[in-house]
N, C-alpha and C positions, 0 to 999 in steps of 0.2 A: 504494500500500500504506500502511496505517496504521502508526504508530510501534510499537505493541505487536505487530502482526503481523510486522513486520521483526525485532523482538527475539526473537520466538518462533522464527522460522526460523533466525536467527543462532545462538541457543543450541542448537537441534537439530543444526545442522551442527557446532558446537563439541563437543557431546557425542560425536558419531561420531568426531571428530578425536582426542579424548582416548582413546577406546577403541582406535582404530587405532594411535595413538602408543604406548600401553602394550604392544601386541602387537609393534610394530616393535622397541622397545628391550628386549624380553624377554631377548635374549641378552647385553645389555650390563650391565644392572643386575638385581638380585634382586627388587626390589619394584616394578618398572615396571608390571606388570599391575595390582597393587593401586592404584597411583597413577592409572592409566588408568581403572579402574572407579570410583574415588572421584570423579575429575573428571567422568566421564560421569554419575554420579548427581547431582552438584551442578548440572551444566549442564541435565540433564533437569528438575530441580526448578524452576530458573529459567525454562525454556521453558514448563513447566506453569503457573507463576505468571503469566507474561505472556499466555499463551493464555487463561487465565481472566479476566484484566483486559480483554483485547480482546473476549471474548465478552460480558462484562457491559456494556461500553461500547456494543457493537453493539445490545444489547437495549434500552438506554435511549434510543437514537436513533429 
């Protein structure tokens, strides 16, 4: 696997973890869902960024 491909997959799993964590801690803190969705959004943007970098690098080879 290429470095950017590994980062894309890692951030995709991280985004799902943020969302699940926000739902798990819902009963403990008031804003955990908001934090989970925010982390999910940021991780998805990073995953998209690295996916585009990987795609561009693959096209130039």
